[in-house]
Structures are given as C-alpha cells and as structure tokens.
N, C-alpha and C positions, 0 to 999 in steps of 0.2 A: 504493499499499500504505499501510496505517495505521501510525503511529508506534506503539512498544510503550509501555505505561504504565509512568511511573517512579514509585518510592516515594521522596519526598524529606523530608529534614528541615532546616528552615531556624531558624536563630536570628535572631529579629527583636527589634531595639532600639525602644523607643518606645512600645510597646502598654501601655496603663494602664486600659482599660474596654471594655465590651461594643461602644461605638462603633467602637473601634479593630478589635475582632476582625471587626465587619462589613465595615470599609474594606478590611482584608486579605483577607477572603474574596471580597468582590466584585472587587478587583484580580486575583486569581488566577482567579477565573471568568471574567473578561472575557478573560483570554488563553486559557484553555481552558474553554469552558463545561460539559464533562464533568468536570472535575476535581473530587475531592473534597478538603475543606479540613479540618483539625481544628487549632484553635488552644487551646495551653496558656499562658494569659495568666499564670498565676502563674510560669513558667518562661521565658517569652518565647520559646516555640518554635511552628513552625507544621508540621504533618505534611501534606504534599500528595501525593495520586495522580494523576499528570497524564502527558500525551502531550509537555508542554513541557520544555525544558530547564532544568537548574537555574538557569543563567545568567538565562533569560526569566523565570522565577518571581521571582528576586531583583530583576531591573530593574523588574517590575511592582509588588512590593511597596514598593520603593523610591520609585517614582513615586507611590505612594499616601501618601508621607511618612513612610514608617519606614525603618529600615537594617536590610537583610536579608543574612544570609551563610548561604551553604550548608554544611550539616555533612554531609550525603550527597549522592551524585548526580553 
C-alpha cells in the first residue's frame, strides 16, 4: 500500500540564490520523485508535498548542504 502524501513546511537556512533552490528541489525529488517542492527563497521556507517523512526530507536537504528544520509534519 502506498504511503499517504504529507504536506510539509521546512525552514531551510543557507539558501541565497536560484542555484540553491534547484539544489534543494533536486535533493527532495531524489528522495521522492513524485514530490512537489515550492521554495520561498525570501523567507527561507520550503513547502513539500511528499510520501516521505519530514525527517527524511530534512536529511536530504541537509545532505545538499543546507540546514533544514521541519515546521510541520
């Protein structure tokens, strides 16, 4: 059975440019290719709709070189 999709909001430190947005998006989509990722660069937030757990998403973003903290999920 498929995991239900979760609506997660992450606070992400260290994002400063479009390259950062692309890195974060790719990191999450490597974890869950069907995930939707919306990055708010100005406020340092990432909204993710995914089947992955928030801790997995945070680890994936951390591995891409950023510091992620789950605000929801």
